[in-house]
N, C-alpha and C positions, 0 to 999 in steps of 0.2 A: 910523308903521309898522306901524295897524291899515290905512291906506291903501295899503299897498305891497302889506302880505296878503290885502286883500278884490281888488285888480288882477290877484291871482296865485290866485285861490281857484277850486275847479272850480263850474262853473257848473250853473244850476238842471237843466239836460238832461243833468249826466253827462262834460260837456266838462274834458277837464285839460291845463289850458296847460302848453305844452314849456317855458315858465319856472322850474315845478316841478323842473326837473331841470338843467337849464343856467344858469341863472341864480346866481351868487354873492348877488345882493340876495337870494334865499329859502331859501339857505342861512346867511345870516347871520340872517334870523327862524326859522329852527327851532332854532338853537344859543342866541340870545333867549330864546324863546317856548317851544319845543316841548322841547328836551333838558333842562334845568335842573327840569323838571316832574312827570318822567314816571319812573315805578319801570324801571329797566333791568337786564340783568343783569352783573354787574362778575365775576364768576369760578362756583366750584365748591366748594362746601363744603370740598372733599379736597383740593383747592388750597394750601387753609391750613389742613389738619390737626392741626398743632401749636405750640404756644406759640412766636410768635417769627413764624411764618411770615408771608409776604406776599405779595399781587400789586398791579402800578400796572395799574387800569383809568382808561383815556383815553376823553375825547368832545369832539369841537372840541378846542380849548385847554383844556381841564381835563381835572387829574391828579390822581384818586384815589387813595389809598393802603389798601388792604382788609387786615387783619392781625387775628390770634387772639392775645386779649391770656394771660397767665397763666390764668385762671382758667379758659377754655376759650370765654369772649366773642368772636362777630367784630364786630367794629368797623370802621370808616372814618372815614379823616382828608383833608380837603384836603391835598396832597401840597406841602407848603409850609412851608420853615423860618419862624417867627414874626421871626426874627432878618434878614434882608434875602432873603429869599420862594427860598432854594434847596430845587429838587427834594431831596427826602427820598430817596427810591429810587426803582430803574426798573424793571418787568421782572418779573422774581416773582424770591423768595427767603426768604434766613432772617434773624431778627435773632438771631444766635447768642448773644449776651448779655442779652436781654433791653429793650435797649433801644435807642431808633432817633436813632443820631448824626447832626449836619451835618457834613457831608465840608469846608463851608467855613470852619469859626468854632471847631465845635463844641458846638455846645451841643445836650442831649441831653435825648428822650423819652423818658416810658415808653410802652408798647406803646398802652396806652389813654390818650394823646394829652398826658398830663402832664406840666408843663415841670418836668427832675429838678435840671437843672444848668449852670448858665451862665458861663465862659470870661469870671473878673474881673469879678466879678456886683457887686462891688463901687464900681465906677470908674460903672456904672448910674446912673442917678439917676428914680422917679417911675415905676418898671415896676410894671406893677400885679401883685396879687399869687396873683391866680388866673390867670396864665399856661396856654392850654394851646391844642393844635392845634384849628383850625375842626372840628366835626364834620359828619361827613356822615350821613344816614339810612340805616342798613343794615339788613336782616330775609331771611331765607330761606324758602323753599317750596321743595319737589321737589329738595333738594339745591342748589340754584342759591340764590347769593349777590345779591341785588338791591340796590343802591343809588337813593337818591332826592336829587338837590340842593334841595331845594323841605322844608322844614320845616314847610309847613301842606301835604302832600301827603296825601291821604286816606291809611288803613294797606294795605300791601302785599297784602292778601288781599281787602279792598275792592274792590282796582285788579283783581287778578287774575279776579276773578268774573266767567261762570260758569267757566274752565277747572280750577278745582283738584276738581269735580266729576265732570266729562270725563275727567280724567286718573289720579285718586288710584288707578284698579284695575292702571295700567301701576308701580306705586311708583317712582318715577322718583329718587326718594331713596335709592332702596337701588342702583342704578347706577353704575357706575365707567367711567375713561375706559378708552376701547379705543387712543381715539387724537385727536389735537390737534394740527393743521396749518391755516395761515392763510396769506393770502395778499392780493394788490391785486388787485380788479379794473378797470377802467378807463372804468368809467362810475358815476351817482349811483348812490347808498346806495339810494334807493327805487327804482331799474328792477333793479337785483337782488336785493330782496325782493320786486317783480311777479316775479322768474321762475319763484318758486318759491312765490307764492301764488295758483297755479291749473294747473289741467291742460290749457287751451285752445290750448298752445304745445306739445302732447305730436305731435300731429299733423301738424305744421309743423317741429318740430325734430329728434323723434325718431321717426319713422316704424317704426324697425326693430324698436319695443316694440309695435306695434298689435295682430300676430298672437295676442300673451296679454295685452294689456289693451282694457278696456272701458272708454275713456276718455270716450266722450259718457253716460253712467251714474253720474254723480257728481255729488254734491247739496254744496252750498256753502251756507253760514249763515252770517252774522253775530253775534256772540254778545256783546255792549256793546259795548266797545269794540275786543276782539278778531273773531277768524274760525277759521273751523274749513274744508276742503272732506275728505271719504271719500265711505264706502261708501254707493250707498244697496243696501239690505237685501234688495231683490229682485235685485236685479241682481247681486250678489253670491254669491247660492247659486245661480248657472252659472258654467260654465267654458267662455268663449264670447267671441272676437275683436272686437276694435272692428266696431261696425255700418259703421264709415265703410267697411272692404274689402269689404262685398257679399256675406259670405260665407254659405253656406245649411250646415245641420248636417254636410252631407253633403263640407263642403270641409275640413272642418276634424276634429283629433284632439285628443279633451280633455285623454289621459294628455301631447301634447306644450304643450297650454297651459298644465295645469296643473304642468308641470317648469320653464317660460319663467317663470310665476307665481313658483314656490318660488325659483330661482334671483335674479330679481331682490329679492325680499322683504329688508326685514332679519332675519338670522335670526344664530342663537348658535351652532348648531351644521349648518351648510351640510351636510357630508358623510352628518350621520345622516338629513338631513332626506331629502334624494336618494332615499338608500337607502330610504326611507320610498315617495316615490313612484315608486320602479323596482318596489316590489315591489307594491304597490299595480296598475303597471300590467303587473304580469307577470298576473295573475289576470283570466282570462275577463268581456269585460263584459258584463252581463246589462240589461236594461229597466228593471229593479229597482235596480240600482246607483246609488250617488251617488258617484262619483269626488271629487267635491271634498268633502263631509262625509263620507268617511271620513279622506281626510286630514287635514282638519282637527279630527276625533276624536283621532287618531293621532299630530297633535304638541303636541295638549295633554298628551297622557299623558308625552311623550316630555321636556315642560317640565317639569312637576310633579317629574315622574323626578329630574329635576336640581337640584329644588332651589329652582324659580321658583313665587312664587305666583300663580296662574289663577285660585284662585277668583271674582276680580269680572270674567273677562274673559267675553268670548262664545263659539263656534266661529267664527261669523263673523269676530272679530276674529282668529284664530289666519291668516287667510290676507287679512289688508286692514290698512291702516296709518292712526290720523289725523293725519292732516298740519291741524298747527296755526299760527296764527300769532299768537304775540304781541305786543300793539302797544307800539313803535313797530319793533321792529327783529328780534323772534326768531321765527323757519320752522324748518318740520320734519317729519319724519315720523317719529311714535311707534309700536310695534311690541312685541307681547310682549317682553320679556325685550331690548328693545335700541331705540335710538334714536339719530335722524343728524339735532344740533342746528345750525341755523346761525344766525349773529350778525353780523348784518350794521350798520356803521356808518361815519358820513362819515371820510375820511380828512384829517385836520386839517383845514384851511378850505379844500380843494378839493372844487369842485361835480361835479369830473369824476370823481372817483375814488371809490373806497370802499377798506373793510376787512371782510375776510369769514375770520370765523374759523369753521370745522366742526369740531363735537364727535361723534365718534362715543361712545358709552356704552352697556354692556352691564350686564347682571345678573353680580354675580361668581361665580362656579363654587366648590362650598365644597370638591370637589377636587381644586383646581388652585391652582398656586399663583397667590399675586397680579400680576397682570400689570403689568408695566413699561410708562410711557407719555411720551414726552417731547415738548416743544412743538416745532414746526418752520413755519418762517417761509418763505414763497418770495414774495419783493418780486415778481417777476414769474411770472404764473400757468402762461406755459409751460414756466417749468423743470419741472414734474412731470406725470409724467401719472393726471389723474384717475378715469380709466375714460371710457367711450365715450360713457356721456350726460351725465356732469359738463363734460365739453369738451365737447359740443355746447351747454350751456348758457351756459359760459365764453363760450365763441366769438361768444355772441351780444349778447357787452356792452358794446366796444367800438364793432358795427356799430348797436345802438340807442343808444350818445350821439353818435355821430358822425352817424346820419341823423337826430336831432332838431336838430343846428344846422343843419338846411337851411334857406334862407328859405322855402321855398313849406311848410314842416311846419310847422302851427301848436300843433297838441297831439292828445293820444289822445281816440280814441273806442270805448269800452271793450265789449264784449262786454255785456250787463247780467244775463245769469246767470255765462257761464262765468269771468270777468272781476269779477262781483260786490264778491268780497274786496276787490280792487284797489284797487277805487273805493270801498268803504267806509273801507278805511285814508288815501286822500286827505282824505274829509268828518270822518273826526277826528283828521286831524292840522289840517286849518280850524279846526277848534273850538279848538285849544288857540293860533293863530296870532291868531285874529282875537276873543278872550276872554277 
């Protein structure tokens, strides 16, 4: 298998063979050597808030059951009865009687996995005395529940370094679901991750946002096995369009750019935030005024007044996002008070499709009732209007997966700066597949 992995590895020159996206053999390698050895997000803690709550997490053919026990702990089990292997639970829900009962023959387990009852146990011989559901390692950070199928894997916090330090000021653990939406995309899971792990595609796919987005002045950095891209401080302190448009300062209005920027950012209080923009734009512009800083200061006050802890965030972070890639399959922008998290994974054993979960998280407002949310699944992504930008991203997926199968296409040649995070992901994958 190592030879197979080597033949499909990323070249020293950064060439990415197409087989990594279209080959079932490469997906099999990933399911054998990658996915069983990495920490991966199974759910949010709020999904298993009360004793007996459970969530099923699947990766390839593996099914894992995440459960909240009576003492408040979160545990994870391989989702298979010890008798005949029957899956014990699907999707999500609650074990109302604090036990996990197999629907087939009635074997019953405690929430912690201990075997409580075997129907007609006296007819069995030589059963081990300590039978219990096979455990899966589980740990939490930032309100996310991670699982790892490797009992010898490094601790979660070691695995995540240095992301916790980068993101602690956003208090992800205190955010709650606003929306949970899932769909199937017609592309390999890595093609979908690629689409949200760089901004190089903005000028080609989303040209409508160039008038208020400086897509050129974005920094990319690799952080251990993870990655990040976002603001360059010297660029973000200015309100300017993409340099690709070739506009001079007299050709654009900073107020319009600010309005477009605010409308496109993750936000908790869009109506109030846009009101601030309108108020600032109504004031006379002078050479001394810095419209962006004025808005950043006002937005920081607004969030603080609404109960958000913004003490660890800079003014610049009030109008920018930290786009983070958590290896191997989570990516998305993190904003003050909100986050959009994309979890992307193989769709069973199919190299040509993937499951994409979109989690919209927001800081709960103390003066408002708890927001109700529910899981929504769209087997065909076109069954929903995801908004102009996301629709454009999703429309690319089938074209990428189809085009890669052309005999004349051998593999990807990536931009060494703007697609450096994509290349880094592939090189890290190779470490798992070849060692």
